[in-house]
C-alpha positions as CSV (number, residue, x, y, z in Angstrom):
1,M,-120.2,-110.4,-80.2
2,S,-121.8,-111.4,-83.6
3,E,-121.8,-114.9,-84.7
4,I,-119.8,-115.6,-87.8
5,L,-121.6,-117.7,-90.3
6,S,-120.4,-119.3,-93.5
7,V,-123.1,-118.1,-95.9
8,P,-123.9,-120.5,-98.8
9,R,-123.2,-119.1,-102.3
10,L,-126.5,-118.6,-104.2
11,K,-126.7,-119.2,-107.9
12,R,-130.4,-118.4,-108.6
13,R,-133.1,-116.2,-107.1
14,N,-135.4,-119.1,-106.0
15,E,-132.7,-121.3,-104.5
16,N,-134.0,-123.3,-101.5
17,V,-131.4,-122.9,-98.8
18,P,-132.4,-124.0,-95.2
19,G,-132.3,-121.0,-92.9
20,L,-132.3,-118.4,-95.7
21,F,-135.3,-116.0,-95.5
22,L,-136.2,-113.4,-98.1
23,I,-136.8,-110.1,-96.3
24,G,-137.1,-107.7,-99.2
25,K,-136.5,-107.0,-102.9
26,I,-136.2,-104.1,-105.2
27,T,-137.8,-104.2,-108.6
28,N,-136.7,-101.9,-111.4
29,P,-139.5,-101.4,-113.9
30,E,-136.9,-100.5,-116.6
31,D,-135.1,-103.8,-116.0
32,P,-137.7,-106.4,-114.6
33,E,-135.3,-109.3,-115.3
34,R,-132.8,-108.0,-112.7
35,D,-133.1,-109.4,-109.2
36,I,-132.1,-107.4,-106.2
37,L,-133.0,-109.5,-103.2
38,F,-132.3,-109.1,-99.5
39,Y,-132.1,-112.2,-97.3
40,K,-131.6,-113.0,-93.6
41,Y,-129.3,-115.9,-92.9
42,G,-128.8,-116.3,-89.1
43,S,-127.3,-113.0,-88.0
44,M,-126.2,-112.1,-91.6
45,L,-127.7,-109.8,-94.2
46,V,-127.3,-111.3,-97.7
47,I,-127.7,-109.0,-100.7
48,F,-128.1,-111.0,-103.9
49,I,-128.1,-109.3,-107.4
50,G,-128.7,-111.4,-110.5
51,S,-129.7,-110.9,-114.1
52,I,-129.8,-112.7,-117.4
53,W,-126.8,-111.8,-119.6
54,K,-127.2,-112.1,-123.3
55,N,-124.3,-112.6,-125.7
56,K,-125.0,-110.1,-128.5
57,K,-123.0,-112.1,-131.1
58,T,-124.4,-115.6,-130.4
59,G,-127.7,-114.8,-128.6
60,A,-126.8,-117.3,-125.9
61,E,-128.1,-116.3,-122.4
62,R,-126.8,-117.1,-119.0
63,Y,-127.8,-116.0,-115.5
64,I,-125.1,-114.1,-113.7
65,S,-125.1,-113.1,-110.1
66,Y,-123.3,-111.4,-107.3
67,Q,-123.7,-111.8,-103.5
68,A,-122.5,-109.7,-100.6
69,C,-122.9,-110.5,-96.9
70,F,-122.9,-108.2,-94.0
71,P,-123.8,-108.3,-90.3
72,M,-127.6,-107.8,-89.9
73,A,-126.9,-104.4,-88.2
74,A,-126.0,-103.1,-91.6
75,L,-129.6,-103.4,-92.8
76,T,-130.6,-99.9,-91.6
77,W,-127.5,-98.4,-93.2
78,V,-128.1,-100.2,-96.5
79,C,-131.7,-98.9,-96.7
80,K,-130.6,-95.4,-95.9
81,A,-127.7,-95.6,-98.5
82,L,-130.0,-96.9,-101.2
83,S,-132.5,-94.1,-100.5
84,H,-129.7,-91.5,-100.8
85,F,-128.4,-93.2,-103.9
86,M,-131.8,-93.4,-105.7
87,T,-132.9,-89.9,-104.7
88,P,-131.9,-87.0,-107.0
89,P,-129.3,-84.6,-105.5
90,K,-131.9,-81.7,-105.7
91,D,-134.2,-83.7,-103.4
92,G,-131.5,-84.6,-100.9
93,G,-129.8,-87.5,-102.6
94,L,-126.1,-88.1,-103.2
95,A,-124.1,-85.9,-105.6
96,P,-123.1,-87.5,-108.9
97,G,-120.2,-89.8,-108.5
98,R,-120.6,-90.3,-104.8
99,I,-121.6,-93.7,-103.7
100,A,-121.3,-93.7,-99.9
101,V,-122.4,-91.8,-96.9
102,E,-120.4,-91.3,-93.7
103,D,-122.4,-93.3,-91.0
104,E,-121.5,-95.6,-88.2
105,V,-122.7,-99.2,-88.7
106,G,-122.5,-101.6,-85.8
107,G,-119.8,-99.5,-84.1
108,E,-117.8,-99.1,-87.3
109,N,-117.6,-96.5,-90.0
């Protein structure tokens, strides 16, 4: 049985959290300020997405972020799903409007 961990909420990309290890990142050349980071925290996969949001009226900027946590067994599925999502349909990727694939992950689908 997987251990259930309380994963700390991250606010910034370079936050120093004991036990949190960066295992990968995706860089988009069209949006270099956007962070898509993959961390390992115990038996958990933490996907962190953050970027600088700019208020068009005032010019004020603020860093906004989102974090999702999954069992580490989901890592293979996430990599495969991202590959399908980022590959054009003519090259074997997902059709427009489809965001998931039917796969079993850690005994669940």
